[in-house]
N, CA, C and O atoms as a Tripos MOL2 file, in Angstrom:
@<TRIPOS>MOLECULE
protein
  308   307    77     0     0
PROTEIN
NO_CHARGES

@<TRIPOS>ATOM
      1 N          74.2050   92.3670  109.5120 N.3       1 MET1
      2 CA         74.2010   93.6210  109.1750 C.3       1 MET1
      3 C          72.8390   94.3900  109.8360 C.2       1 MET1
      4 O          72.5480   95.5220  110.2220 O.2       1 MET1
      5 N          72.2710   93.2270  109.7360 N.am      2 ARG2
      6 CA         70.2840   93.2130  109.9450 C.3       2 ARG2
      7 C          70.0810   93.3920  110.8840 C.2       2 ARG2
      8 O          69.1310   94.0970  111.2250 O.2       2 ARG2
      9 N          71.0730   92.7010  111.8810 N.am      3 ALA3
     10 CA         70.7590   91.9300  113.3320 C.3       3 ALA3
     11 C          71.1430   93.4520  113.9260 C.2       3 ALA3
     12 O          70.3710   93.9270  114.7590 O.2       3 ALA3
     13 N          72.3750   94.2630  113.4960 N.am      4 ARG4
     14 CA         72.2700   95.6460  114.4900 C.3       4 ARG4
     15 C          71.6600   96.3680  114.8850 C.2       4 ARG4
     16 O          70.9150   96.7220  113.9710 O.2       4 ARG4
     17 N          71.3330   97.1770  116.2160 N.am      5 THR5
     18 CA         70.2020   97.9290  116.1260 C.3       5 THR5
     19 C          71.0590   99.3810  116.3610 C.2       5 THR5
     20 O          70.4890  100.4580  116.1790 O.2       5 THR5
     21 N          72.5110   99.3040  116.7910 N.am      6 ASN6
     22 CA         72.4530  101.3490  117.3860 C.3       6 ASN6
     23 C          72.9420  101.7420  116.1000 C.2       6 ASN6
     24 O          73.6190  102.7490  116.3040 O.2       6 ASN6
     25 N          72.9490  101.3970  114.5780 N.am      7 THR7
     26 CA         72.5070  102.4180  114.0090 C.3       7 THR7
     27 C          71.4490  101.9390  112.6520 C.2       7 THR7
     28 O          70.8020  100.9820  112.2260 O.2       7 THR7
     29 N          71.6580  102.7610  112.4780 N.am      8 PRO8
     30 CA         70.0630  103.0900  110.7700 C.3       8 PRO8
     31 C          70.7610  102.7570  109.5960 C.2       8 PRO8
     32 O          70.3500  102.6970  108.4370 O.2       8 PRO8
     33 N          71.9480  102.5370  110.0960 N.am      9 TYR9
     34 CA         72.5450  101.6730  108.2330 C.3       9 TYR9
     35 C          72.5090  100.3150  108.0260 C.2       9 TYR9
     36 O          72.7610   99.4690  108.8840 O.2       9 TYR9
     37 N          72.1810  100.0980  106.8330 N.am     10 ALA10
     38 CA         72.5740   99.0580  106.2390 C.3      10 ALA10
     39 C          71.3990   98.5410  107.1060 C.2      10 ALA10
     40 O          71.7000   97.8120  108.0510 O.2      10 ALA10
     41 N          69.8510   98.8870  106.8530 N.am     11 ARG11
     42 CA         68.8300   98.1210  107.3230 C.3      11 ARG11
     43 C          68.0500   97.7780  106.1280 C.2      11 ARG11
     44 O          67.4800   96.6910  106.0280 O.2      11 ARG11
     45 N          68.0090   98.7980  105.1020 N.am     12 THR12
     46 CA         67.2170   98.2550  103.8340 C.3      12 THR12
     47 C          68.2090   97.1980  103.0570 C.2      12 THR12
     48 O          69.4310   97.1420  103.1870 O.2      12 THR12
     49 N          67.3550   96.3480  102.1880 N.am     13 ALA13
     50 CA         68.3350   95.2490  101.4840 C.3      13 ALA13
     51 C          69.5400   96.3180   99.9930 C.2      13 ALA13
     52 O          70.6380   96.0290   99.5160 O.2      13 ALA13
     53 N          68.8300   97.2230   99.8010 N.am     14 ALA14
     54 CA         69.1670   97.9960   98.8000 C.3      14 ALA14
     55 C          70.8240   98.5920   99.3130 C.2      14 ALA14
     56 O          71.8300   98.6320   98.6040 O.2      14 ALA14
     57 N          70.6960   98.9960  100.6960 N.am     15 GLN15
     58 CA         72.0120   99.3950  101.5330 C.3      15 GLN15
     59 C          72.8670   97.9390  101.5930 C.2      15 GLN15
     60 O          73.8650   97.5710  100.9730 O.2      15 GLN15
     61 N          72.4000   97.5650  102.1660 N.am     16 ARG16
     62 CA         73.1600   95.4890  102.6360 C.3      16 ARG16
     63 C          74.0280   95.4530  101.1190 C.2      16 ARG16
     64 O          75.2570   95.5140  101.0830 O.2      16 ARG16
     65 N          72.8580   95.3030   99.4540 N.am     17 LEU17
     66 CA         73.9710   95.2040   98.1070 C.3      17 LEU17
     67 C          75.0400   96.4610   97.8370 C.2      17 LEU17
     68 O          75.6260   96.5610   96.7590 O.2      17 LEU17
     69 N          75.1620   97.0620   98.5320 N.am     18 GLY18
     70 CA         75.3620   98.3310   98.1530 C.3      18 GLY18
     71 C          77.2070   98.0420   99.0110 C.2      18 GLY18
     72 O          78.3470   98.2930   98.6200 O.2      18 GLY18
     73 N          76.6910   97.4700  100.1720 N.am     19 ILE19
     74 CA         78.1390   97.0610  101.2730 C.3      19 ILE19
     75 C          78.7510   96.2180  100.3840 C.2      19 ILE19
     76 O          79.6810   96.3640   99.5910 O.2      19 ILE19
     77 N          77.9560   95.2060  100.7140 N.am     20 ALA20
     78 CA         78.4930   93.8450   99.7950 C.3      20 ALA20
     79 C          79.6440   94.1120   98.6950 C.2      20 ALA20
     80 O          80.7870   93.6560   98.7440 O.2      20 ALA20
     81 N          79.0180   95.0800   97.5300 N.am     21 ARG21
     82 CA         79.3530   95.5040   96.1350 C.3      21 ARG21
     83 C          80.8750   95.9780   96.3940 C.2      21 ARG21
     84 O          81.7950   95.4840   95.7420 O.2      21 ARG21
     85 N          81.1240   97.1280   97.5460 N.am     22 ARG22
     86 CA         82.2610   97.8330   97.6620 C.3      22 ARG22
     87 C          83.2180   97.1060   98.4610 C.2      22 ARG22
     88 O          84.3850   97.4710   98.3220 O.2      22 ARG22
     89 N          82.9020   95.7850   99.5850 N.am     23 VAL23
     90 CA         83.1700   94.8140  100.1610 C.3      23 VAL23
     91 C          83.9160   94.0980   98.8940 C.2      23 VAL23
     92 O          85.0970   94.2980   98.6130 O.2      23 VAL23
     93 N          83.0960   93.2890   98.2210 N.am     24 ALA24
     94 CA         84.0210   92.6520   97.3940 C.3      24 ALA24
     95 C          84.8930   93.5180   95.7870 C.2      24 ALA24
     96 O          85.4180   92.8740   94.8790 O.2      24 ALA24
     97 N          84.8270   94.8050   95.8450 N.am     25 GLU25
     98 CA         85.3510   95.7560   95.0100 C.3      25 GLU25
     99 C          87.1350   95.4760   96.2780 C.2      25 GLU25
    100 O          88.2460   94.9640   96.1400 O.2      25 GLU25
    101 N          86.5730   96.0000   97.0780 N.am     26 VAL26
    102 CA         87.9560   96.8130   97.9910 C.3      26 VAL26
    103 C          88.8870   94.8810   97.6370 C.2      26 VAL26
    104 O          89.7340   94.7040   96.7620 O.2      26 VAL26
    105 N          88.4820   94.0250   98.3880 N.am     27 GLU27
    106 CA         88.6780   92.6560   98.8070 C.3      27 GLU27
    107 C          89.6130   91.8780   97.9020 C.2      27 GLU27
    108 O          90.3930   90.9530   98.1270 O.2      27 GLU27
    109 N          89.2480   92.6230   96.6830 N.am     28 SER28
    110 CA         89.6940   92.1690   95.2170 C.3      28 SER28
    111 C          91.0920   92.9540   94.7610 C.2      28 SER28
    112 O          92.0700   92.3970   94.2630 O.2      28 SER28
    113 N          90.9490   94.4940   95.0710 N.am     29 LEU29
    114 CA         92.0910   94.7980   95.2370 C.3      29 LEU29
    115 C          93.5800   94.8280   95.8060 C.2      29 LEU29
    116 O          94.7520   95.0000   95.4730 O.2      29 LEU29
    117 N          92.5880   94.4920   97.0970 N.am     30 VAL30
    118 CA         93.4900   93.9470   98.1080 C.3      30 VAL30
    119 C          94.6130   92.7000   97.8420 C.2      30 VAL30
    120 O          95.8160   92.5450   97.6360 O.2      30 VAL30
    121 N          93.5670   92.0530   97.9700 N.am     31 LEU31
    122 CA         93.8680   90.2700   98.0110 C.3      31 LEU31
    123 C          95.0740   90.5960   96.5500 C.2      31 LEU31
    124 O          96.0920   89.9100   96.6460 O.2      31 LEU31
    125 N          95.0280   91.5510   95.2690 N.am     32 ARG32
    126 CA         95.7000   91.4050   93.9530 C.3      32 ARG32
    127 C          97.2660   91.7180   94.5520 C.2      32 ARG32
    128 O          98.2200   91.0180   94.2130 O.2      32 ARG32
    129 N          97.4130   93.0370   95.6250 N.am     33 THR33
    130 CA         98.5550   93.5520   96.2260 C.3      33 THR33
    131 C          99.0590   92.5470   97.4340 C.2      33 THR33
    132 O         100.1050   92.8230   98.0210 O.2      33 THR33
    133 N          98.4070   91.5460   97.7420 N.am     34 ALA34
    134 CA         98.6390   91.2760   99.7820 C.3      34 ALA34
    135 C          99.9890   90.4220   99.0730 C.2      34 ALA34
    136 O         100.1520   89.8720   97.9840 O.2      34 ALA34
    137 N         100.8570   90.6220  100.2970 N.am     35 THR35
    138 CA        101.8680   89.2710  100.4100 C.3      35 THR35
    139 C         101.8100   88.4890  101.5990 C.2      35 THR35
    140 O         102.4460   87.5060  101.9810 O.2      35 THR35
    141 N         100.9050   89.1570  102.0810 N.am     36 LEU36
    142 CA        100.2490   88.0690  103.3110 C.3      36 LEU36
    143 C          98.9170   88.0100  103.7250 C.2      36 LEU36
    144 O          98.6120   88.9900  104.4060 O.2      36 LEU36
    145 N          98.0750   87.2570  103.5640 N.am     37 GLU37
    146 CA         96.9420   86.7800  103.8700 C.3      37 GLU37
    147 C          96.5200   86.1100  105.8930 C.2      37 GLU37
    148 O          96.4070   84.9000  106.0910 O.2      37 GLU37
    149 N          96.4460   86.5860  106.4430 N.am     38 LEU38
    150 CA         95.9930   86.0070  108.1470 C.3      38 LEU38
    151 C          94.4440   85.9410  107.8350 C.2      38 LEU38
    152 O          93.7820   86.8120  107.2720 O.2      38 LEU38
    153 N          93.9420   84.5430  108.3900 N.am     39 ASP39
    154 CA         92.0250   83.7490  108.5180 C.3      39 ASP39
    155 C          92.2390   84.6710  110.0910 C.2      39 ASP39
    156 O          92.9600   84.4760  111.0700 O.2      39 ASP39
    157 N          91.5610   85.3780  109.8580 N.am     40 ALA40
    158 CA         91.0970   86.5930  111.5080 C.3      40 ALA40
    159 C          89.7780   85.2420  112.1330 C.2      40 ALA40
    160 O          88.9950   85.6070  113.0090 O.2      40 ALA40
    161 N          89.6960   84.0000  111.6710 N.am     41 THR41
    162 CA         88.8890   83.3020  112.6380 C.3      41 THR41
    163 C          89.9860   82.0450  113.5060 C.2      41 THR41
    164 O          89.6860   80.9950  114.0740 O.2      41 THR41
    165 N          91.0460   82.5820  113.3320 N.am     42 LEU42
    166 CA         91.6260   81.4050  114.0370 C.3      42 LEU42
    167 C          92.0320   81.9240  115.4540 C.2      42 LEU42
    168 O          91.9470   83.1240  115.7140 O.2      42 LEU42
    169 N          92.3540   81.2580  116.1200 N.am     43 PRO43
    170 CA         92.2910   82.1130  117.5380 C.3      43 PRO43
    171 C          93.4410   83.5370  117.4330 C.2      43 PRO43
    172 O          94.1810   83.7600  116.4750 O.2      43 PRO43
    173 N          93.3470   84.2360  118.4880 N.am     44 VAL44
    174 CA         94.2290   85.4600  118.8670 C.3      44 VAL44
    175 C          95.6220   85.3650  118.8940 C.2      44 VAL44
    176 O          96.4380   86.1180  118.3620 O.2      44 VAL44
    177 N          95.8320   84.2620  119.6360 N.am     45 ALA45
    178 CA         97.7520   84.1620  120.0230 C.3      45 ALA45
    179 C          98.1650   83.5640  118.3540 C.2      45 ALA45
    180 O          99.1770   84.0010  117.8050 O.2      45 ALA45
    181 N          97.3540   82.6370  117.7250 N.am     46 THR46
    182 CA         97.7000   82.0030  117.0350 C.3      46 THR46
    183 C          97.9770   83.6080  115.2960 C.2      46 THR46
    184 O          98.5280   83.6130  114.1960 O.2      46 THR46
    185 N          97.6800   83.9780  115.6100 N.am     47 LEU47
    186 CA         97.2340   84.9840  114.3280 C.3      47 LEU47
    187 C          98.9120   85.8600  114.8270 C.2      47 LEU47
    188 O          99.9000   86.1500  114.1520 O.2      47 LEU47
    189 N          98.5560   86.0660  116.4140 N.am     48 ALA48
    190 CA         99.7920   86.6620  116.7200 C.3      48 ALA48
    191 C         101.1680   86.3560  116.5040 C.2      48 ALA48
    192 O         101.9900   87.2700  116.4410 O.2      48 ALA48
    193 N         101.6960   84.4400  116.3110 N.am     49 ASP49
    194 CA        102.3670   84.2110  116.2240 C.3      49 ASP49
    195 C         102.9890   83.9410  114.5460 C.2      49 ASP49
    196 O         104.1540   83.7460  114.1990 O.2      49 ASP49
    197 N         101.7960   84.0130  113.7450 N.am     50 ARG50
    198 CA        102.2160   83.6070  112.3680 C.3      50 ARG50
    199 C         102.2300   84.9800  111.7180 C.2      50 ARG50
    200 O         102.3340   85.0720  110.4950 O.2      50 ARG50
    201 N         102.1100   86.2220  112.6260 N.am     51 LEU51
    202 CA        102.2130   87.4320  112.0050 C.3      51 LEU51
    203 C         104.2320   87.7960  112.7300 C.2      51 LEU51
    204 O         105.2020   87.9800  111.9940 O.2      51 LEU51
    205 N         104.2500   87.7870  114.0270 N.am     52 ARG52
    206 CA        105.5090   87.4170  114.6090 C.3      52 ARG52
    207 C         106.0770   86.9010  113.5860 C.2      52 ARG52
    208 O         106.4070   87.7760  112.7850 O.2      52 ARG52
    209 N         106.4320   85.4750  113.1390 N.am     53 ARG53
    210 CA        107.0770   84.8700  112.1930 C.3      53 ARG53
    211 C         107.4460   85.5170  111.0240 C.2      53 ARG53
    212 O         108.6030   85.5730  110.6090 O.2      53 ARG53
    213 N         105.7450   86.3740  110.0860 N.am     54 CYS54
    214 CA        106.4920   86.6790  109.2640 C.3      54 CYS54
    215 C         107.2400   87.6800  109.0120 C.2      54 CYS54
    216 O         107.9710   87.7070  108.0220 O.2      54 CYS54
    217 N         107.1480   88.7820  110.0010 N.am     55 LEU55
    218 CA        107.9820   89.8040  110.3240 C.3      55 LEU55
    219 C         108.9020   89.8660  110.8700 C.2      55 LEU55
    220 O         109.5690   90.8890  111.0240 O.2      55 LEU55
    221 N         109.1080   88.9410  111.2230 N.am     56 ALA56
    222 CA        110.8300   88.5510  111.9810 C.3      56 ALA56
    223 C         110.6570   89.1330  113.1280 C.2      56 ALA56
    224 O         111.2230   90.2160  112.9820 O.2      56 ALA56
    225 N         110.2170   89.0910  114.2080 N.am     57 ILE57
    226 CA        110.0170   89.3390  115.0250 C.3      57 ILE57
    227 C         109.8080   88.5920  116.0940 C.2      57 ILE57
    228 O         108.6920   88.0790  116.1790 O.2      57 ILE57
    229 N         110.9070   88.3030  117.2950 N.am     58 PRO58
    230 CA        111.5670   87.6470  118.1840 C.3      58 PRO58
    231 C         110.6830   87.3370  119.1740 C.2      58 PRO58
    232 O         110.5890   88.2940  119.9420 O.2      58 PRO58
    233 N         109.9220   86.3230  119.5280 N.am     59 ASP59
    234 CA        108.8260   85.4190  120.1060 C.3      59 ASP59
    235 C         109.8140   86.1850  121.8370 C.2      59 ASP59
    236 O         110.9940   86.1020  122.1750 O.2      59 ASP59
    237 N         108.4520   86.9390  122.5920 N.am     60 PRO60
    238 CA        109.2460   87.1680  123.9750 C.3      60 PRO60
    239 C         109.3980   86.3730  124.6500 C.2      60 PRO60
    240 O         110.2920   86.5520  125.4760 O.2      60 PRO60
    241 N         108.6770   85.1350  124.6920 N.am     61 THR61
    242 CA        108.7360   84.2810  125.9850 C.3      61 THR61
    243 C         109.5950   83.1420  125.3880 C.2      61 THR61
    244 O         109.6760   82.2470  126.2300 O.2      61 THR61
    245 N         110.1750   82.8770  124.4130 N.am     62 ALA62
    246 CA        111.4570   82.1890  123.9200 C.3      62 ALA62
    247 C         112.3630   82.4090  124.8390 C.2      62 ALA62
    248 O         112.1640   83.3880  125.5580 O.2      62 ALA62
    249 N         113.3380   81.7560  125.0300 N.am     63 ARG63
    250 CA        114.2360   81.3690  125.9740 C.3      63 ARG63
    251 C         116.0250   81.9280  124.7420 C.2      63 ARG63
    252 O         116.3860   81.2420  123.7860 O.2      63 ARG63
    253 N         116.6150   82.9900  125.1120 N.am     64 VAL64
    254 CA        117.1880   83.5240  124.3890 C.3      64 VAL64
    255 C         118.7790   83.1980  125.3610 C.2      64 VAL64
    256 O         118.7970   83.4870  126.5580 O.2      64 VAL64
    257 N         119.8720   82.6630  124.7630 N.am     65 GLY65
    258 CA        120.9520   82.8980  125.1400 C.3      65 GLY65
    259 C         121.0830   81.5850  125.7870 C.2      65 GLY65
    260 O         120.0390   80.9380  125.8600 O.2      65 GLY65
    261 N         122.3960   80.9380  126.3830 N.am     66 PRO66
    262 CA        122.6750   79.5530  126.9880 C.3      66 PRO66
    263 C         121.2020   79.7640  128.2560 C.2      66 PRO66
    264 O         120.5710   80.6830  128.7790 O.2      66 PRO66
    265 N         121.2270   78.6860  128.2600 N.am     67 ARG67
    266 CA        120.2990   77.5160  129.2420 C.3      67 ARG67
    267 C         121.0520   77.5470  130.6850 C.2      67 ARG67
    268 O         122.2770   77.4780  130.7850 O.2      67 ARG67
    269 N         120.6710   77.5950  131.1560 N.am     68 PRO68
    270 CA        120.8760   77.7310  132.8170 C.3      68 PRO68
    271 C         121.0240   76.5360  133.5340 C.2      68 PRO68
    272 O         120.0290   75.8240  133.4020 O.2      68 PRO68
    273 N         122.0320   75.9780  134.3550 N.am     69 LEU69
    274 CA        122.4500   74.5310  134.4620 C.3      69 LEU69
    275 C         121.5490   74.4210  135.6280 C.2      69 LEU69
    276 O         121.7190   75.0950  136.6440 O.2      69 LEU69
    277 N         120.4140   73.4140  135.4520 N.am     70 VAL70
    278 CA        119.8350   72.6940  136.7770 C.3      70 VAL70
    279 C         120.4450   71.4340  137.1880 C.2      70 VAL70
    280 O         120.8750   70.6000  136.3910 O.2      70 VAL70
    281 N         120.4690   71.3200  138.4960 N.am     71 ARG71
    282 CA        120.7290   70.1930  139.1130 C.3      71 ARG71
    283 C         119.8830   69.6620  139.9110 C.2      71 ARG71
    284 O         119.2440   70.2590  140.7760 O.2      71 ARG71
    285 N         119.8330   68.2220  139.5900 N.am     72 VAL72
    286 CA        118.8880   67.6090  140.5990 C.3      72 VAL72
    287 C         119.4560   66.4140  141.3680 C.2      72 VAL72
    288 O         118.9630   65.3000  141.1910 O.2      72 VAL72
    289 N         120.4170   66.5900  142.1670 N.am     73 GLY73
    290 CA        121.2600   65.7510  142.7570 C.3      73 GLY73
    291 C         121.8680   65.5180  142.1580 C.2      73 GLY73
    292 O         121.7210   65.7700  140.9620 O.2      73 GLY73
    293 N         123.0310   64.8250  142.7040 N.am     74 GLY74
    294 CA        124.2400   64.2150  142.1120 C.3      74 GLY74
    295 C         125.5540   64.8010  142.4250 C.2      74 GLY74
    296 O         125.5760   65.8850  143.0080 O.2      74 GLY74
    297 N         126.5810   64.2480  142.1270 N.am     75 PRO75
    298 CA        128.3430   64.6310  143.0180 C.3      75 PRO75
    299 C         128.0530   66.2480  141.5560 C.2      75 PRO75
    300 O         127.4010   66.1770  140.5140 O.2      75 PRO75
    301 N         128.7640   67.3610  142.0660 N.am     76 ARG76
    302 CA        128.9770   68.5690  141.1650 C.3      76 ARG76
    303 C         129.5260   68.1690  140.3480 C.2      76 ARG76
    304 O         129.7480   66.9990  140.6590 O.2      76 ARG76
    305 N         130.1120   68.4470  139.0290 N.am     77 PRO77
    306 CA        130.8260   68.1760  137.8620 C.3      77 PRO77
    307 C         132.3480   68.6270  137.6840 C.2      77 PRO77
    308 O         132.9490   68.3710  136.6400 O.2      77 PRO77
@<TRIPOS>BOND
     1     1     2 1
     2     2     3 1
     3     3     4 2
     4     3     5 am
     5     5     6 1
     6     6     7 1
     7     7     8 2
     8     7     9 am
     9     9    10 1
    10    10    11 1
    11    11    12 2
    12    11    13 am
    13    13    14 1
    14    14    15 1
    15    15    16 2
    16    15    17 am
    17    17    18 1
    18    18    19 1
    19    19    20 2
    20    19    21 am
    21    21    22 1
    22    22    23 1
    23    23    24 2
    24    23    25 am
    25    25    26 1
    26    26    27 1
    27    27    28 2
    28    27    29 am
    29    29    30 1
    30    30    31 1
    31    31    32 2
    32    31    33 am
    33    33    34 1
    34    34    35 1
    35    35    36 2
    36    35    37 am
    37    37    38 1
    38    38    39 1
    39    39    40 2
    40    39    41 am
    41    41    42 1
    42    42    43 1
    43    43    44 2
    44    43    45 am
    45    45    46 1
    46    46    47 1
    47    47    48 2
    48    47    49 am
    49    49    50 1
    50    50    51 1
    51    51    52 2
    52    51    53 am
    53    53    54 1
    54    54    55 1
    55    55    56 2
    56    55    57 am
    57    57    58 1
    58    58    59 1
    59    59    60 2
    60    59    61 am
    61    61    62 1
    62    62    63 1
    63    63    64 2
    64    63    65 am
    65    65    66 1
    66    66    67 1
    67    67    68 2
    68    67    69 am
    69    69    70 1
    70    70    71 1
    71    71    72 2
    72    71    73 am
    73    73    74 1
    74    74    75 1
    75    75    76 2
    76    75    77 am
    77    77    78 1
    78    78    79 1
    79    79    80 2
    80    79    81 am
    81    81    82 1
    82    82    83 1
    83    83    84 2
    84    83    85 am
    85    85    86 1
    86    86    87 1
    87    87    88 2
    88    87    89 am
    89    89    90 1
    90    90    91 1
    91    91    92 2
    92    91    93 am
    93    93    94 1
    94    94    95 1
    95    95    96 2
    96    95    97 am
    97    97    98 1
    98    98    99 1
    99    99   100 2
   100    99   101 am
   101   101   102 1
   102   102   103 1
   103   103   104 2
   104   103   105 am
   105   105   106 1
   106   106   107 1
   107   107   108 2
   108   107   109 am
   109   109   110 1
   110   110   111 1
   111   111   112 2
   112   111   113 am
   113   113   114 1
   114   114   115 1
   115   115   116 2
   116   115   117 am
   117   117   118 1
   118   118   119 1
   119   119   120 2
   120   119   121 am
   121   121   122 1
   122   122   123 1
   123   123   124 2
   124   123   125 am
   125   125   126 1
   126   126   127 1
   127   127   128 2
   128   127   129 am
   129   129   130 1
   130   130   131 1
   131   131   132 2
   132   131   133 am
   133   133   134 1
   134   134   135 1
   135   135   136 2
   136   135   137 am
   137   137   138 1
   138   138   139 1
   139   139   140 2
   140   139   141 am
   141   141   142 1
   142   142   143 1
   143   143   144 2
   144   143   145 am
   145   145   146 1
   146   146   147 1
   147   147   148 2
   148   147   149 am
   149   149   150 1
   150   150   151 1
   151   151   152 2
   152   151   153 am
   153   153   154 1
   154   154   155 1
   155   155   156 2
   156   155   157 am
   157   157   158 1
   158   158   159 1
   159   159   160 2
   160   159   161 am
   161   161   162 1
   162   162   163 1
   163   163   164 2
   164   163   165 am
   165   165   166 1
   166   166   167 1
   167   167   168 2
   168   167   169 am
   169   169   170 1
   170   170   171 1
   171   171   172 2
   172   171   173 am
   173   173   174 1
   174   174   175 1
   175   175   176 2
   176   175   177 am
   177   177   178 1
   178   178   179 1
   179   179   180 2
   180   179   181 am
   181   181   182 1
   182   182   183 1
   183   183   184 2
   184   183   185 am
   185   185   186 1
   186   186   187 1
   187   187   188 2
   188   187   189 am
   189   189   190 1
   190   190   191 1
   191   191   192 2
   192   191   193 am
   193   193   194 1
   194   194   195 1
   195   195   196 2
   196   195   197 am
   197   197   198 1
   198   198   199 1
   199   199   200 2
   200   199   201 am
   201   201   202 1
   202   202   203 1
   203   203   204 2
   204   203   205 am
   205   205   206 1
   206   206   207 1
   207   207   208 2
   208   207   209 am
   209   209   210 1
   210   210   211 1
   211   211   212 2
   212   211   213 am
   213   213   214 1
   214   214   215 1
   215   215   216 2
   216   215   217 am
   217   217   218 1
   218   218   219 1
   219   219   220 2
   220   219   221 am
   221   221   222 1
   222   222   223 1
   223   223   224 2
   224   223   225 am
   225   225   226 1
   226   226   227 1
   227   227   228 2
   228   227   229 am
   229   229   230 1
   230   230   231 1
   231   231   232 2
   232   231   233 am
   233   233   234 1
   234   234   235 1
   235   235   236 2
   236   235   237 am
   237   237   238 1
   238   238   239 1
   239   239   240 2
   240   239   241 am
   241   241   242 1
   242   242   243 1
   243   243   244 2
   244   243   245 am
   245   245   246 1
   246   246   247 1
   247   247   248 2
   248   247   249 am
   249   249   250 1
   250   250   251 1
   251   251   252 2
   252   251   253 am
   253   253   254 1
   254   254   255 1
   255   255   256 2
   256   255   257 am
   257   257   258 1
   258   258   259 1
   259   259   260 2
   260   259   261 am
   261   261   262 1
   262   262   263 1
   263   263   264 2
   264   263   265 am
   265   265   266 1
   266   266   267 1
   267   267   268 2
   268   267   269 am
   269   269   270 1
   270   270   271 1
   271   271   272 2
   272   271   273 am
   273   273   274 1
   274   274   275 1
   275   275   276 2
   276   275   277 am
   277   277   278 1
   278   278   279 1
   279   279   280 2
   280   279   281 am
   281   281   282 1
   282   282   283 1
   283   283   284 2
   284   283   285 am
   285   285   286 1
   286   286   287 1
   287   287   288 2
   288   287   289 am
   289   289   290 1
   290   290   291 1
   291   291   292 2
   292   291   293 am
   293   293   294 1
   294   294   295 1
   295   295   296 2
   296   295   297 am
   297   297   298 1
   298   298   299 1
   299   299   300 2
   300   299   301 am
   301   301   302 1
   302   302   303 1
   303   303   304 2
   304   303   305 am
   305   305   306 1
   306   306   307 1
   307   307   308 2
@<TRIPOS>SUBSTRUCTURE
     1 MET1         2 RESIDUE 1 A MET
     2 ARG2         6 RESIDUE 1 A ARG
     3 ALA3        10 RESIDUE 1 A ALA
     4 ARG4        14 RESIDUE 1 A ARG
     5 THR5        18 RESIDUE 1 A THR
     6 ASN6        22 RESIDUE 1 A ASN
     7 THR7        26 RESIDUE 1 A THR
     8 PRO8        30 RESIDUE 1 A PRO
     9 TYR9        34 RESIDUE 1 A TYR
    10 ALA10       38 RESIDUE 1 A ALA
    11 ARG11       42 RESIDUE 1 A ARG
    12 THR12       46 RESIDUE 1 A THR
    13 ALA13       50 RESIDUE 1 A ALA
    14 ALA14       54 RESIDUE 1 A ALA
    15 GLN15       58 RESIDUE 1 A GLN
    16 ARG16       62 RESIDUE 1 A ARG
    17 LEU17       66 RESIDUE 1 A LEU
    18 GLY18       70 RESIDUE 1 A GLY
    19 ILE19       74 RESIDUE 1 A ILE
    20 ALA20       78 RESIDUE 1 A ALA
    21 ARG21       82 RESIDUE 1 A ARG
    22 ARG22       86 RESIDUE 1 A ARG
    23 VAL23       90 RESIDUE 1 A VAL
    24 ALA24       94 RESIDUE 1 A ALA
    25 GLU25       98 RESIDUE 1 A GLU
    26 VAL26      102 RESIDUE 1 A VAL
    27 GLU27      106 RESIDUE 1 A GLU
    28 SER28      110 RESIDUE 1 A SER
    29 LEU29      114 RESIDUE 1 A LEU
    30 VAL30      118 RESIDUE 1 A VAL
    31 LEU31      122 RESIDUE 1 A LEU
    32 ARG32      126 RESIDUE 1 A ARG
    33 THR33      130 RESIDUE 1 A THR
    34 ALA34      134 RESIDUE 1 A ALA
    35 THR35      138 RESIDUE 1 A THR
    36 LEU36      142 RESIDUE 1 A LEU
    37 GLU37      146 RESIDUE 1 A GLU
    38 LEU38      150 RESIDUE 1 A LEU
    39 ASP39      154 RESIDUE 1 A ASP
    40 ALA40      158 RESIDUE 1 A ALA
    41 THR41      162 RESIDUE 1 A THR
    42 LEU42      166 RESIDUE 1 A LEU
    43 PRO43      170 RESIDUE 1 A PRO
    44 VAL44      174 RESIDUE 1 A VAL
    45 ALA45      178 RESIDUE 1 A ALA
    46 THR46      182 RESIDUE 1 A THR
    47 LEU47      186 RESIDUE 1 A LEU
    48 ALA48      190 RESIDUE 1 A ALA
    49 ASP49      194 RESIDUE 1 A ASP
    50 ARG50      198 RESIDUE 1 A ARG
    51 LEU51      202 RESIDUE 1 A LEU
    52 ARG52      206 RESIDUE 1 A ARG
    53 ARG53      210 RESIDUE 1 A ARG
    54 CYS54      214 RESIDUE 1 A CYS
    55 LEU55      218 RESIDUE 1 A LEU
    56 ALA56      222 RESIDUE 1 A ALA
    57 ILE57      226 RESIDUE 1 A ILE
    58 PRO58      230 RESIDUE 1 A PRO
    59 ASP59      234 RESIDUE 1 A ASP
    60 PRO60      238 RESIDUE 1 A PRO
    61 THR61      242 RESIDUE 1 A THR
    62 ALA62      246 RESIDUE 1 A ALA
    63 ARG63      250 RESIDUE 1 A ARG
    64 VAL64      254 RESIDUE 1 A VAL
    65 GLY65      258 RESIDUE 1 A GLY
    66 PRO66      262 RESIDUE 1 A PRO
    67 ARG67      266 RESIDUE 1 A ARG
    68 PRO68      270 RESIDUE 1 A PRO
    69 LEU69      274 RESIDUE 1 A LEU
    70 VAL70      278 RESIDUE 1 A VAL
    71 ARG71      282 RESIDUE 1 A ARG
    72 VAL72      286 RESIDUE 1 A VAL
    73 GLY73      290 RESIDUE 1 A GLY
    74 GLY74      294 RESIDUE 1 A GLY
    75 PRO75      298 RESIDUE 1 A PRO
    76 ARG76      302 RESIDUE 1 A ARG
    77 PRO77      306 RESIDUE 1 A PRO
């Protein structure tokens, strides 16, 4: 926050302390009731996969149904 140049908010130590206190208060409330915690430092694709699994959303890149028969030479069955 100290390095931001596009806003005057959080320039002083007192303002940054206030922000840190509010974050700690809200974070503790959220964590007490959370049923899922994701690590936002992971790659986006990893986060999307984990979230999709938790929400039971099928992977859009996964094959669904029987696999097609692939022949690589040889006699036909």
